[in-house]
C-alpha positions, 0 to 999 in steps of 0.5 A: 785862145789859140797860142801864137806860133813858136818860132824855131831855129835849127842848127844842123841838117845832117842825119838827125837834123834832116829828120827833125826838119822833115817831121816839123814840116810834114807833120804839123797838123798832128803835132799842133793838135797834140800840143796846142802850139804851132811850130814854125821852122824859121831858119836852118843853119848849114855849112853849104847851101849848095849841098844836096839834102836828103829831104825836100826843103825850101832854099829860103829857110837855109843860111850859113850865117848863125846870127840870123838865128841867134840874133833874131828876137822872134826865134824863141827856141834853138834846136842844135843837132850838129854835134861837137864841142865848139862852136856849138857850145858858144852858139848854145850859150849865146842863145841862152843869153839872148833869152832863147830856150835850147834843145840839144842832142849834143852829148859832148857839150852837155857832158863837159859844160852842162852844169854851167849852161844850165846855171846860165839858163836859170839866170835867164829864166829859160830852159835847156832840154837834152833828152836826145843827148843820151839814148837817142829815142829812149826816154831816159832823161825824162824817166830820171827826172819825172818817173823815177824822181821819188827814188834814190838811185842806187846804180845804173848799168848801161850799154849806151853805144850802138857802134861798139855793141854792133862791133862786139856782136859781129866779133862774137858771131864771126870770130873775126876782128872787125876791120870797119866800123859804123862811123867814119871816125870810130875813135870816140866809140871804140875808145869808150869816149862816147859812152863816157860822155853819156854816163857823165850826164846820167850820173849827174842827174841820178845823183844830183852832183857834177860828174865830168867825163874826165873823172870817169875811168875809161877803157875802150874795146880796142884790146878785145880779141876774137878768142875772148868771146869763145872763152867768155861763152864757155864760161856763160858770159857775153862781152859788152862795153858797160857804162856803170855808176853806183852809189857808195857811202860818201862816194860815187863810182863811175866807169866805162870798160868792157865787161863779162856779163852773165848770159841771162842778164838783160844787158847781155841780150842787147844786140846790134845798135840797140841801147839798154839802161838798167836802173835800180832805185830804192822804191821801184827796184830794177827797171830796164829801158831798151830802144834804138839809141842812135840814128836820125829817126830815133834821135829826132823823136826825142828832139821834136817832142821837146818844143812843146815843153817850151810852150808851158814856159811861155807867157800867154798874150792877148790877141792885141799883144799879138798885133802884127804877128802872122801864123807860121807860113812856111815856104814849103807847099802843103806843109805846116808845123806843130808841137807835142804835149807834155813836160819833161824838164831835165837839168843838171843844176842841182848839186852844183855846189859840189865837185868831184874827186877821182881816185886812181881806182876809178871811184868818184867822191863828192865833197861840198866846196870849202870842206877839208880834203880829208872829210867825207860828204854824204852823197844825196 
């Protein structure tokens, strides 16, 4: 029995959102065949209806009114790729309370509010998927939650900000201070905030505890001088902005800062806008995940892959239950929507009864609620 179309509302039509919409509109038959469900892009929330778009899209799909997505009971999935904290956190929360599944690439919201949103989703029996929030097109979240779930994660070291990696690479090769950066406002990147948000998400999943961005030691690359690269290379090192977390007896260490990496280490060879995550588990040993960590197409790859996961959560209805429902008819000539097969449910809910205490040297200690401050708690 064919599944009914899966109606999707999209927030954001910028670099990532345009790629998400284009893939859903132009690759429908392929996606449907692989997933067994037809994705129907029903509405797209934008700031300016008159703005020129990088893709061809029917004006009838666009709206500046969020309620047309959030209050529409036929929209089952919200995809949020606009970024930033508010109002996106509120939109995601409203969608959850309305019984919608959520797919987001928003690292800020997931790092700051992820555990609370996932608790709300559990109460409403919906899911929040955030594969695209860390590592762009690299399947990091699914690797932690599926492929590495039998492992006790011991440590994670990563180069997870392409802008800083590009800047450091240019400084190393030219011997000059970079005056321009890849982003219009590079503060989050250069200051290490972006990497801190991503590390908070990875550490929370790896250790099944709540790791907040403010509890992670952070240092950006603004203090690095061109001469530092010459001295580092003479000693056999490269300089990278490293996001590192490690398990210790009774505590977890989490920090983001520039570091000297031996030239023969895999992270030292990560160039340009690439991201790389070096994971060590007690069973699998060392694993390296490398790929494009940002940009419209890599991030869209992660986003568009996740609606099919929602299909596995949907109750199947008979044809009589679907009376009055039409197949998704998009106002876009020659295009049909679709989805992708497979399941990779990621969550930060486990360990929500624990909280973290940051020590001045950047160490994070996990303690269950209600335990005396001086007592140690073993990290799972």
